[in-house]
N, C-alpha and C positions, 0 to 999 in steps of 0.2 A: 298510346304511345309515351314510351318512358323520354323523360328529358331531364337532363342534368347541366347545371348552370354554375358557374364558378371557377372552371378550370382552363387554365390559361397556358401559355408558352412560358416555360421556365425564364427565357429571356426577358419577360415583360416585367419581372422583379427584381434586376440587377441592380437599379438605383435603390428600391427601398431596402434591400438585406441587410445594410448597415443598422438602420433602427431598431428592426427585429433584433439583430443579434445584439444590441445594447440590452434588450427588454423594455423599450420603454413605447408609449404610443404619443403622438403629438396630434393636435388639431388648432387650428388657426379660427378666432372666433372676433365678432365686434367688441370694441372695447367697451360698451355698455354692458354686454352679456355675458361677462366673466362669473358673476357671482354663484349660479349653480355648478359651474365645473368646480370652482374653487371647494365647494362645501363640499365635493365627491371625491376629493384627494388629488386634483389637478393643481399643477403649480405652474408660476408666470416663467416662460424662458426669455421672452423678448415681448417688449409692447411698442407699437407702432402708431402713428397719427391715427389709424382707424382701425387696426387689427391688433389683436394679443395674441402670441404664441404661446399655448399651455402643453404641459408636458406630465405624464404619470406613469407608473411603472405598472405592468401588467397585473392584473389577479393571478393567484397561484395557480388557478387551472388555466387561465388564457397563456400564461408566460410556459405553461407546461405542451399544449399545442403547439405553441409558435416555437418553441424546442425541438419537435417532432419535424415542424416546417422547416425549420433550418438544416436539420438533417436530409431529408429528401433533396432540398434545394442544392445542398453540398454536393451530394451524391450524384447530381447530373441528371435525375429524371426529366425527359424531355417536356412534360405537361404537368403541372401541379395547381392544387387550389390556390384560392387566395388567403389574405390571413384572417378572413370570417369562414374560411372553409368553403364546400360546395352544397349544393342542393339539389336533389333528387325529385321529380314531381313524376308521380305516377299516372296511368293513364285515367283512373277515377279522379283525380283530383289534390290525392293527399298528397303531404310534403315530407322529407326527414333531412334534416341537416347532418352532413357529414363533416368530421374534425379535418381530417387531411386527406386527400388523393392525392396519389403520384403515379404515372402512368408513363412507360417505354415502350419501345418496340416489341418487348418480352413479355412484360407485366405491368399489371393495373393492381394498385395496394389502396384498400380502403382503410385507414387507419381510426380505431376509436380510441380517445384519449380519456385516462381514468385518474383522478388525481384524488389520493385521501386528504383530508382537511379537518380541522377540529370540526367543523359544521357537518362534516358528511367522512366520518372515519370508516365505514364500510362503503368505499363506494364502488365496488365492484362485486356482480355476482353472475356467474357465466350462466346461471338457470333462466335470467331474464335477460342479460345484456348479449349473449352467444347467439339467441335467434335472432335478436334485433341486428345484430352486425351480419348475419346469414342472410336476412331478407336485403338490406341495403348492397351487398356484394352482389346477390342474384340481379336486382334492378339495374346496377351498374353494368353487369355483365350483358343484360339485353340491351343497354344502349349501345353499348360497343359493337353488337352485333349487328344491330339496325345502322351503325355507322360503317359497316363494310370490315369490322376487325374482326372476324369471327376466329382467328388463331390465338389472340390476347387471351393470356392465362389471368385470370381476377383473384385475389387473396384478401382475406379479411386478418387485420393484425390488431391486436391488443396493446398498447403502451401504457404500461401502468407506473405511476410514482408512488411512493410509501405506501404502496400496497405489497402484500404478499400473497398472492393466488394459494388456497388450498390446494390439496390433491385432487378434490372432486372438480373443482375450477378448471385446472389445467387438464384433465381428461374429458370434460365438457367441450372444452375447446377444441382439442385435439381431434375429437370425435368428430366436431364440425369442420373440421379442415383449416382451422383458425391457429395463428400463432400468438403466443405471448412474449413481448419483451419488456423488462425495466427500463427505467431512466438511465442508470449505468449504462447499459446497453446503445441506448441513444447519444448517450454522450460520448462512449467509446466511437460509435462509427462518424459523429461530427469531427472528433479529433483524427481519426484514421482518414476523413475525406480531406481535412486540412492538409495533411502533411503528403497523401498520396495522389488527391485528386480521384480522376476515373476509375483508376483500379478500384478503390473504396467500393463502388458499383457492384462489382461482382463478388466482392466478400459479403455484400449484405444480402444478395439474393442467395450467395450458397446458405446463410442462415435461415432467410425466411422460406424459400421453396427448396432447400437440398433435398434430394432424394427424390424429387417429383420431374418426371420427364418433360423435357422441352423440345418440342416439334420442330425448333430451328437447330438443335444439334443431333437430330437423329440421323444414323447409318453413316457416320464419318469412320472412315478406316486408314490407319497409320501402318506403314510397312515398320516391321520390328524383328528382335532376335529375343526369343523366350529363353529363360535359362534358369538355373538356380543359384541363390548365394545363400551359402549354409543350407538350411532345410526348407528355405522360402522362396517361391516361385517370385522371378522378377523379370522386366522386361526392360530391353535397352533401346530407345528410339529416340526420335527427335522431333519436337512439337514445335508449334509458332508460339511465341508470347502471347498471341491472341487466344490461342485456344487453350493453354497453360492457366490464364487469368480466369478463363471460365471453370475448368475442372479444377482448380487447385484451391483448397480454403487452407488460409493462414489463420492458425488457431492461437491468437494472440491472449497472453496470460492476464490483458486488461479486460477480456471479454467476459460474459455470462457464466460460460462454460467453467469447470471445475479442471477440464483436460486440457486448456490451452497452454502452450509452452514457450512458444516465441517470444521473443522481447518485441517491444512495439518498435516499428519501424523508426529509423532516423532520417527525416527528411534531408539534411544535409549530406547523409550518404546516397541517398537515390538521387540528388541533383548531380553529384560528381559523377555517379554511376551513367545517368542519361548523357552527361557531357562526353563520357569515355564512350558510349556508343555511338554518339555524333561524330566521332574523331574515326569510327570503323573500327572502333575496339570490339573484341568478341570474348565470350567466357568460354573457355574449355575445358571446365569443368563440370560435372553433371549435376543436374537438379535431382532431388531425391524426394520422391513423394511416395505415398502409400495409399492404396484403393481400399480403403478400410470399410466404405458403407455397405451394408448388405443389400443386395437387390439392384446394386449399382456398381458392379464389378465389369471390368473389359471382359470380351470374347475374343479368345485368340482361334484364329484360323490359319493352320499349319501348311506351308506349302508343301510340293512334294519331298518325301524323305532324302533326296539326294541332296538336299540343298541344306542337310543336317550334320553336326558334327559333335559328338560326345553329348552333353547336356544341352548344347546349344540348337535352337530350332528356328528357324527362319520363317516368317509369315506374316500374316496382316492382324492387326488388333483393332476390333470395333470398340470404339469407344463409348462410356456410359453417357447417354443424353440427358444428363443432370448436371445442374451447377454444383461444385463444390464436393464432389465426390473423392477428389482424393485431397489427402492431408498433407501440407508440405512439412519434410522433414529437415531440409536443409536447403539456402537458395530462396529465400523469400525477397531479399532484397533485388536481385537479378530479374526475378519475376516481374515485382513493382515498379522496377526503373522503366519497363518498356511500356507500362500504362499511358493509352494516350500518344504513343510515340509513333511517328510516319511508319517506322518499319515493325509493328507490333504484327504484322499480318503476313510478313514474309520473311522476316528472320526466322533462324530456328535456334532451339535451345537444346541440346542433349539431356536426356533425362533416364534416370534408372527410375522404374515404377517397381514397387513391392505391390503383390496382391495378398490382400486378408492378413498382413503383420499384424499381430495382436498389439495390444496398446501398451503393455508391458515392453515388447521387444524395439518397438517404435520409440517409446521413450529410452530405451537403454542406448539405440542407436544416435539418437539426438545428443545424448548425453556423451556418447563416445565422442564423436563429431567435436563437440563444442568445446567439452570440458579438458580434453586432451590434446586438441588440435588448436582451438581457438582461444583457450584460455579465457573461458567465462570468469567471471569475479566469483569470490565465494557468497558475495550479498545476493547476486541474480540465482546462482543455485539453490540457494536457501529458498527463495521464492517460486521457483521453478520445481520445489521437491515434490508440491503435491500432484503437479502435473506428471512428473516423473514416476511415481511410486505408490499413487492413490491405491492402485491394484495389485501390489507388490503382496505375494505370499507371506512373504517375512514380515512378521508382526511389528518387528522395530522399526522397520523400514514405513510400514503403513502408517503407525503411528505418529512418526516424525512427519509424514505426508498430510496426516489428517491436523497436525497441529497447524503446519505452513498453509493449509486451506483456509483453515478457521481464522487465521492472523489476515490473509486476505480478504476473506469476508467481512471482519471486522473493518479492515480500513478502508473499506470501499461501502461500508453500511451508511447512507446519507441520515443524517439527524443522528447518529449513534455517538456513544460517548468518545468513541476513538478515531471517528471522521477527522479528518486534517492534523492526526497527532503522528501518523506512523509513517515513516521515510522508505520510499520502496528504492530497489537498486539503480532507477532510472531517475532519481529526485534527488534533488539538492536538501540536505537537511538545514533546518531553523532552530531557532529558541522554540518555537512550539510544535513544528514536526520534525519532532528528535527521537522518536522511539523506534528503534531499527526492526526490522522483521525477524532476521535472525536471533535478537536477542529474546525476543516475544516467544517466537516457536521453540527456543532452548528452556525458556521457562517453562512454557505449555508441556513439552515432551517430559513429564516428569509422572512417577506414581501417583495415581489418585486422581486423574483427569479421564484420560480415555481407558486405562486399562488400571488394575490392582495388582494383578500378577502377570508375569509373561514368565513362560518355559523356555527358554531360548528363544528361539525365533517362532514361537509359538505363543498365542493369546489364552492366558488360561482363567483370567478372571476379569470381565471388562468392569470398566469404570464409571461414574455417573454420566459421562458424554457417551458410553458406547450405545449403539442402538442394533448393534448385531450386522450393521451395511455402514461403509466407510462415508458415502454419500449422506447418510441420515445422520450420521453421527457428528459432521461437520455442521450440519443444519442445528442440532441440538448444541452441540458447544457454543456457535454463534450466537444462538437464543440468550444461554445462560450466562454467558460472559458479557452479553452485552447489558443485561440486568445486572450481573455485579459491578461492572464499572460505572453503572449510569450510578447505582447507589453511591460508590467511593466519591464520585462526582457531585453528588448532592451533599454530601458530608465535608466536601472543600471546593466549594465551587469558584472561588477566586483563584488558588493554588494550581486547580485543575486547566483554567485559561492559561495560565503563564508559562507552560510548559517547563523548559530547564529552571527558569527562577523560580519555580513552585513545586520542584523535587518529584511531586506524585505522579505529573504524566511525563515521567521519564523512563530509560531503561531499568533503573534502579527501583523506582518506587513501582513500575507496574510487574517486575519480578518478586517485589516485597508483598504486593497486592494478591498476588497467586499463591504464594507460600502460605498465606492467610487463608487463602480460599480452600487449600489442601486441607490446612487444620478444620476449617469450619466444615467441610465434606465427611473429614474422618469423626468429628463430634455427632453429626447429626446422621452417619452411618450407624453409629454404636445406639444410637437412640431409636434409630427404625431399621430393620434389617432389610427393609423393600425400597429404602432411601433411592437406590441406584434406577429402580424404576419406575420412580413418580414422573408424573407428566413434568414439563419445562415450567409451566405456570407453578405448579405446588414446590419445584425446587426454588425457583426464583423467589417467591414467597418465604420459604425458610431461609434462605442465604442474606436476603436484603438488608434486614437489621444490622447483621455484623458487615455489609459492605459499608452502611453508612457511619456506623462505627471507625472502622477503619479509614475513612474520609477524613473523619473529625479527629481522628488521631495526627493525620497529616497537618491538618489546619490549627491546631491546639499546639503541636511541637515543632511545626516548621522552622522556627528561627532558632532554636533550642536543639532538641535532640536530632533532627535531620540535617539542618547546615551544618551542625558540629561533626555529622559521621560522613558527609560527603567530603569536608577538608580532611578528615582524620584519616578514614579507612580508603578514601577514593573508589576504585571499582569494588572493592571488598565489603563497601557500605549494606550490600543486600542485607545480610546476617543482622545487622544492627538494627536496620530499619524494620524487618521481619519481627524481631523479638521485642523491639520498642512497641509495635503495635499490639503485639500478643499483650504486654502489659497493660497498655491502655484498656485494651478489652475488659482486662480482669478488674481493674479499677471502675470499669464501668458497668459493674455487677454481676460479671460473669468471671466469677473466683475460680471457677473450677475450669477455665477455657485451659485446653492441653496444646502443648506443641513441644515434639522432640527435641532436645537441646536448651529448651529455655532456661530450667533450673540452673545449668551449670553458666548459662550465659549470665545469669541476674548475680550467681555466686560470686563469678568473675570480677563482676561489675562493680558489688560492692564492697568486695573485699580489699580492692585497690587503695594504697595510702596516698589520697591526693595531698597530704600536708608534708609527707616526705618529698614526692614530687615537686613540689613548689618551693621547699627548701633548696634541693639540690639544684634547680633551675637558678633561683636566686644565687646561690655561691657560684655557680660555672659562671655566669653571666658577669658576675663581679670581678672574677679572676680573668676572664678575657680582656674586660676594659683596662684593670690594671696594668696586665701585660702589654697590651698595644699599646697604649700610652707612654708606658715606662722606657719602651725601647726607643719609640720615636723621640721622646724628650732627651734622652739619653744620645741620641746620635746627631739629631738636627737642633738641640737647644731650644730658645724660643722659637724657631720656626716649626716644631713639630705639630702643631696644628695645621699648618700650611701644606703637611705631605699628604693630608685625607684629601680623596677626591673633591674634586670642586663641588660637584651635584649635591654630595654627603654634606658638605659644610653648606650649601646654601639650604639644604633642608632643615640641618639643626637650626640656623638663624631664623627661619621661618617659623619654626615650632615654638622656640624660646620667646620669639614675639606674639605668636597667638596666645601664650601661657601668661605672658606678661612676666616672665621670667628673669632672674638677676645671677643666677648660675653661671659657670661656665659653660661653653659651647659644648664642651665633651659631653657633658650631663644630657644632652639633647639629642644623642645618638639612639638608634635602635641596635637590638643585639646582632640582627643580619648586616647592619653598617659595617661591621668588623671585617665580613668576608672581603669585599672589594679592598678596603685598606690594607691587609695583610696579602692579598694576591699582588697588590702594585707594590709593593716592598718584599717581595718572596724571597729573597736570600737573605733578608734580615728575619723572617720569621719561619723559615721552612722547616728549620730544626724543632721548632716546638708545634706548630700549626699543621706541619703538613704529614699526616697520617697514612697517605698513599701518594703513590708516584704521580706529579703534576699537581697545577694548579687546582684544576678542577676537581680531581678525584681525591685531592688530599686536603680539601676543606670541605667536602660535602659534609661531614659530620657537624658544620656550624649549620647548615641547612634544616638537618634533622633535628638539632638541638632547639633552633628558632620554631620550627614547626610544632614541636612537642612544647615549648613555651607557650604559643600560641594558644593550644589547648588547655594548657593547665589554668592559663590566668583571665583568658577571653572567652571560650567556646561555652558560653552557657552552662557557667556552674561548673568549671574544674572536669571537662570530661576527658580526662586521659583512662587509658587501661592498662592491664597486665605488661603487655608487650611493650608500651613506651616506655613505662616506670623501670624496665629490665636493661632498656636501650640508656637509658638517664645513666642509670649504675654502671654501664658499661663504658660510656661517654666521660665518666667522673675517673672511673680507676685509669683510664686511658691519660687524662688531664695530670693526675697525680704522678702516673708513670713520665711523663713529659716533664714534669715541675712546674706545672700551671697552677697545682693546687699541691697543698702539703699534705 
């Protein structure tokens, strides 16, 4: 007889959960026996008279197992295995260790955890691992049957960390009735469970056993009205929140699927809606769902024809007996706010249920509801673009959708160069997490990546990322771009870590790196007509040397070219970054490296008369100083200096002391200090310094002049451009006109 040990009630672990959540294990040993533990990485937390408490972080593989354990604990499974897993003992005496087991009234799951490490980079092989998991699932099924739980469905699930299964692995697991999820999915359900509690359980089941018949849901019939909305069949009905939680799958964009488009639920909003329900509040507007799963569609049983009018037909709707067979288009917070509520099985919610709405129409309906009625932010719609348009027949939309999906993959690629660098619509930007989805997506939605030529709305010629299928193309783009930015990171490791302070891992830096990659693709394509069809590894091998040089440019020129460009050009710094890298690549031995517009940029840059700029700045600064001091001395006499704002006088005195100076304090003012002096005594200076209406607009030219002065004298070797020189000439002409200069 099969025997299973190590599975206990979930409540058993309530006190121990916090230590698992921290990722540490603790042990108490006699004071004289700590040495072996310390040599194995344990550290002393507390030492008593006779016992010492030690702690250590779990190994990478054990930490991942316990991450999966945390997930099933938070999802609320009734019984779960302990921290050491469970053990199956067969009739003939052999035993097998199970990583994590979770059981509820509906389902029992055996989780096999696989974690890639440097010691075991290929930790998963479905040809070997899938039969083992099948055997363990069958043995567990036998155990539950002997325990009287014949109707319990038993499932095997692989949880992978740092492993990308091959198509063959995926097919082998699928053919064996097994599911594969990755670490990002595990973390997603942990976050979801922490936000919405019990409702996450149904969402998880929808992902794991969606489409599989559940005996407990068979033969459920609901009164409804069948009608048409446009050309699509729709049903108007009322369902209990409990039933909706089982039927409806909320496809959040944080999950593993490319076509999830709902934003992550807000815990505060869930709580406020639960309070609203507690106070007898109700939701009069319809939940909108779509029965999209083939083979799990509702069956309409019409009432006699006299109960019909026009397109509306009264009848009964036999619901599918599967979890997650309907996708929520609108109303996720309303549904989830009832999770675990005392009225979840007795209240009803009005529902509009579509049947077989294709994904593009479903996405368009979501976009219609949310963009035009609820005003979803542009940042969020950029993130959702992949979900809404990945299957759009218009190539322009599809290319943008693939760019959006690729950025999302790179954002969530644990261990990848852009992990923790891209800020989502629901996240707060920091100095390190400062690359926006929209800017990255816009930079990627260009010729030379997914396409070379578009003919109107049709793709005429695919680019190096294009594989003939949008999902395969996104995977290819992710792999190549991860390789490219990894090479850039290797070239500028310290700068890459610093985000905004390091220039390269920023919106402008990423956009410039992508422009360089375009040039690299163009070069390699000229060298090999088959370049676009090379394998991902072959393309990565070809582009990595250029990525390394690109990063080196940011490392070597950060405090000169790139810092100067950031302050000088602002948001228009990307072309300057781009061409600066091109020039660096040429100097590194690729003298024939081409980039459209580079030669003109270099010509413009080198033809600027820096000497003229510095002479004009010096002349104009002297004129401003002479005029301001002259007017104040004339009007206030010996008290002229006292008319300077106090903070500026203090700064001048501090600077003179720092320099051990002996000149008058007037000589220690900065050019920009004269603007607040002028605005303080506006009536005295308006005729000469007020070039537009009002103090601020009237003296903006002084700010512009000061900025150019900074570039001419301080920004790493007189970095002024043609536009700035022309601006200086214009300022000087007006100063002559206003008699500030002769």
